[in-house]
C-alpha atoms as one frame of an Amber mdcrd trajectory, in Angstrom:
protein
   1.259  41.011  -2.431  -0.672  38.087  -1.102   0.102  35.491   1.856   1.336
  32.383   0.628   2.945  31.073   3.956   1.893  31.403   7.407   4.610  30.222
  10.117   3.880  30.042  13.488   6.049  29.769  16.702   4.092  28.036  19.577
   4.884  28.656  23.327   4.010  32.005  23.993   2.807  32.556  20.307   0.274
  30.069  19.069  -0.181  28.126  22.062  -1.765  29.775  25.070   0.086  29.802
  28.879  -2.069  26.699  29.200  -0.330  25.030  26.159  -3.824  24.996  24.360
  -5.143  26.461  21.211  -8.687  26.606  19.975  -8.435  23.539  17.645 -11.825
  23.965  15.895 -11.288  27.725  14.868  -7.723  26.826  13.478  -8.822  23.446
  11.605 -11.428  25.810  10.112  -9.125  28.431   9.284  -6.504  25.791   7.654
  -9.121  24.620   5.302  -9.624  28.269   4.171  -5.710  28.218   3.747  -5.851
  25.348   1.384  -8.270  26.756  -0.543  -6.386  30.091  -1.100  -3.135  28.178
  -1.623  -1.653  29.009   1.961   1.038  26.950   3.219   1.235  26.502   7.006
   4.381  26.098   8.810   5.304  25.326  12.651   8.355  27.015  13.590   9.569
  26.295  17.124  12.703  25.565  19.438  10.763  22.608  20.454  11.284  19.036
  19.690   9.625  17.692  16.253   7.955  14.792  18.469   6.375  17.417  20.861
   5.259  19.643  17.864   3.614  16.963  15.938   1.508  15.945  18.928  -0.527
  19.145  18.664  -1.502  18.629  15.111  -2.602  15.002  14.389  -5.268  15.843
  12.241  -3.066  17.597   9.476   0.634  16.095  10.526   1.189  14.893   7.244
   0.157  17.833   5.348   2.068  20.887   7.026   5.626  21.652   7.371   7.533
  21.563  10.711  10.814  23.987  11.584  11.699  22.130  14.599  14.553  22.542
  17.155  14.944  26.169  16.095  15.645  25.159  12.646  17.965  22.492  13.289
  15.533  19.939  11.630  13.040  20.827   8.924  10.314  18.748   7.872   7.529
  19.022   4.915   4.469  16.680   4.961   6.333  14.215   6.683   9.455  14.482
   4.533  12.772  15.318   5.948  14.023  18.272   4.081  17.102  19.618   6.382
  18.724  18.599   9.566  21.991  20.275  10.897  24.637  18.211  12.909  26.861
  19.638  15.591  30.582  18.214  14.935  31.455  15.412  17.375  34.381  17.580
  18.819  32.047  20.794  19.142  29.559  18.754  21.040  32.430  17.429  23.337
  33.906  20.875  23.899  30.529  22.461  24.490  29.599  19.831  27.124  32.646
  20.028  29.310  32.339  23.777  29.335  28.489  23.541  30.340  29.024  21.269
  33.103  31.248  23.566  34.963  28.179  26.050  35.192  26.308  24.253  38.219
  23.435  26.992  37.663  22.569  25.112  34.392  20.484  21.748  33.639  21.534
  20.637  30.056  19.288  18.739  27.357  21.318  17.269  24.211  18.798  17.611
  21.542  19.277  14.671  19.024  17.145  13.493  15.890  16.410  10.283  17.545
  15.870  11.495  21.253  16.779  14.295  23.765  19.018  13.462  26.298  19.792
  14.440  29.781  21.328  13.712  33.120  20.216  11.202  35.549  21.422  13.133
  38.197  19.374  16.201  38.091  16.364  16.992  40.174  13.046  15.315  39.351
  11.188  18.565  39.025  13.217  19.844  36.439  12.626  16.105  34.151   9.103
  16.561  34.755   8.934  19.795  32.988  11.164  18.849  30.340   9.251  15.960
  29.233   6.433  18.284  28.403   8.696  19.801  25.601  10.562  16.618  24.976
   8.086  13.493  24.027  11.399  11.626  23.488  13.758  12.159  26.272  16.470
   9.588  27.843  18.205   9.912  31.079  21.727   9.001  30.506  24.973   9.059
  33.075  26.943  11.327  30.874  26.679  12.811  27.442  29.634  10.599  25.984
  29.202   7.992  23.182  25.751   8.879  22.499  25.331   7.680  18.801  22.666
  10.267  17.659  23.024  13.401  15.245  23.006  16.359  17.553  20.783  19.382
  16.350  21.158  21.694  19.575  21.371  22.061  23.411  18.353  23.227  25.502
  19.416  24.971  28.648  17.505  25.309  31.785  18.582  28.513  33.539  17.032
  30.463  36.475  15.157  33.447  34.889  17.293  36.184  36.914  20.531  34.678
  35.292  19.436  34.273  31.434  21.197  37.633  30.494  24.097  36.945  32.283
  24.601  33.372  31.190  23.783  34.126  27.595  26.860  36.692  27.514  28.961
  34.015  29.314  28.076  31.221  26.953  28.620  33.204  23.855  32.171  34.408
  25.288  33.112  30.929  25.661  31.492  28.713  22.816  30.204  31.447  20.611
  32.440  30.408  17.794  31.111  26.994  17.810  27.354  27.464  18.876  25.038
  30.757  19.216  23.130  31.189  22.561  19.453  32.123  21.924  16.727  32.900
  24.586  13.661  30.816  24.199  11.689  32.581  26.886  10.665  31.214  30.451
  14.384  30.541  31.746  15.491  28.856  28.599  18.624  29.161  26.390  18.991
  27.208  23.158  22.631  26.847  21.674  22.319  26.390  17.929  24.270  25.829
  15.137  25.599  29.505  13.814  22.958  30.344  10.790  20.764  27.460  11.623
  17.678  29.091  12.913  14.221  29.593  12.031  14.653  32.018   9.209  16.905
  29.427   7.634  14.817  26.541   7.850  11.470  28.971   6.258  13.872  30.196
   3.610  14.477  26.008   2.839  10.913  25.691   2.410  10.194  28.819   0.647
  12.845  28.028  -2.048  10.930  24.416  -2.479   7.632  26.260  -2.594   8.567
  29.118  -4.664   7.410  31.688  -1.936   9.166  35.075  -1.702   9.696  37.000
   1.919   7.124  39.435   1.125   4.766  36.429   0.870   5.205  35.204   4.568
   3.623  35.959   7.695   5.197  34.700  10.732   4.451  34.835  14.538   6.595
  35.076  17.411   7.482  36.180  21.121  11.204  35.534  21.977  14.622  35.963
  20.976  14.850  32.941  18.634  12.300  34.609  16.669  14.145  37.445  15.862
  15.778  36.434  12.291  12.198  34.922  11.358  10.296  37.925  12.020  12.710
  40.193  10.273  12.925  37.874   7.321   9.163  37.915   6.743   7.424  40.375
   4.762   4.529  40.156   7.887   6.297  39.640  10.991   4.148  40.007  13.965
   5.398  40.247  17.600   3.009  39.104  19.979   1.599  41.605  22.748   3.221
  39.570  25.336   6.596  39.184  23.631   9.859  40.366  24.723  10.947  44.349
  24.126  13.836  43.306  22.015  11.341  41.263  19.681   8.781  43.933  19.516
  11.612  46.249  18.483  12.329  44.034  15.509   9.056  43.074  14.122   6.943
  45.690  11.749   3.590  44.373  13.375   1.856  43.327  16.430  -0.530  40.748
  17.437  -2.706  40.651  20.442  -1.804  38.403  23.232  -0.992  34.495  22.915
  -3.879  33.773  25.840  -6.279  35.885  23.523  -6.194  33.756  20.334  -3.650
  36.421  18.836  -2.222  34.401  16.266  -5.755  33.098  15.167  -7.061  36.973
  14.959  -4.619  37.813  12.737  -4.878  35.013  10.351  -8.541  35.843  10.067
  -7.826  39.129   8.708  -5.040  37.633   6.338  -7.772  35.108   5.169 -10.212
  38.016   4.835  -7.770  40.216   3.090  -8.204  43.048   5.636  -5.630  45.527
   6.805  -2.647  45.172   6.510  -3.289  42.478   4.040  -5.580  44.334   1.974
């Protein structure tokens, strides 16, 4: 079965730890993808406005499954966005603000929002991932469509906090790890795999024709769904346990190396 869709997570996967990729090599590969009728999708927990900044040359041609599947865009056209019900949003905010270990980003379609009183160091890091980030006094009365929450958590507390959050708000939102001290709260069933499923239905692509790459807990459903699910060498053990295949490290152009094999029809794509 030939590959018809390539989907990539960004941080820890497509991007190096320095948040870069071999642009010249990828753009050459992308031209070959188009020649072979292969679609390309970026599937990330990150904000749409941040993701498009990495692909200025082809932003109007490719697809984005942003905010962990909360917002899906194909060639500049909105395909789907979820919406956290207002009451759920406020109930979750009230609980999260009892956890002083957390710093909260409420991720809306127009912008992301965080609290003014948080440390500057946190905001300086956050702005790298949220190109639209507003500082607010509180999360009440913000007029936006909310897609998910992003939580900054000390690395050592991630497993504990994920469990606690699930116990408190798991009936409203699902807590998934995104790597490096981050937890996302997403609408149940609205994940990267769901976003890709919508695109596949639009394009007539079967799961067996999908090549996907990831490294963190929020990639699990996508890697399980794809006919060719690749966990990065630097992926967490749980991700490696569910993925059928392995890709080299994200700092070694692992994704591009596997894409090269797919374009050349080499094993396991032969």
